[in-house]
N, C-alpha and C positions, 0 to 999 in steps of 0.2 A: 459652316461651322456647326458642330454638334453640341447641343446643350446638355449638360449633365444634370441628372435628377437630384443629386446630392453631392456632398463632399467626397473626394476620392478616398479610397481605402488607404490606410497607412501601410507601410512596408511590413512584411512579416519579420518578426524578430526570432522566430523559431526555425532553425535550419531543418533540413530533411533528417539528418542524423539525430538531432535533439527530439524531433517529433517521434521517431521510431523508439527512442529510449523512453520518452514519456508515455507512449502508448503501452509499452511493456509494464511500466509501473501501474498504470491505470487498469490494465487487464488483470493484474494481480489483485487489485482492490475490487474489481467488478464481479464480486460473488457475495451473496448474502452471508454465508458462513464466514468468509474472510473479513468482511466488514464488521461482523459481530466480534470476531477474535481481536481485531485491531481496536475496537471500541472497549473491550474488556481490558486489554493491556493499557490503553490510553487512560482509562479512568482509574486503574489500579496502580499505575506506575511500572509495575512488572507483574508477571503471572507465571505460574508453574503449569506445565503441560498436563499435569495430573488433575488439575481442576477443570479443564475445558470440556471433557466429555459430559460431565454432569451439568455444567452450566449451559451447554448448547444442545444437549440431548442427542449427541452424535457419538459414533464409535471412535475409539482411540485411533484406528487406522485412518479414518476419515479426517479426524483432527490433525493427525501427523501430516497427511498429504497437504492440507491447506496451510499449515504452519510452514512446511518446507517451501511452498510457493511464495509465501510472504517473505521468508528469509532469503530465498534466491533473488527476489526482486529488490531486496535491501530495505523493505518496509519495516521488518522486525529484525532485531539482533537476538541471537540465541547464545545462551551460556549454560554449559553443562555443570550441574551441581550434584555430584553423586549419581544417583540413578535417574534423576529427573532433569529435564531441560527447562530453563526459565527464559522468558521472553520480555524484551523491552522495545519500545518504539525507537526507530532510527530517526531522530528528530532532524538530522541534516537532510536525509532523503525526503522527508515530508516537506521541509522548507523548499527543496528543489521542485517538488511537484507543485506546491502552492505558487512559487515564483513563476513557473512556466505558464500557469493558468491565469495569472493576473497581469 
């Protein structure tokens, strides 16, 4: 009889497909510029793309790239208002990320 050193691991609750999806969301967040963008939006409630270059010291094309990655992952929602895009957190997606990690 083999003696176990500790209690057995619980069954995984995250399927392979769910793990792939979660990894994509986390990959979108795993960048310092993207984390700062999400933080700005989270603390402001919403933010205009026009404010990000000065706030982060990055060019508009760089900001646009990072914002598009966050929108594609569903982390941010984008709304066009005239010339500028405004961004809000997708709270449902963030809840999914949090739930999968807890």
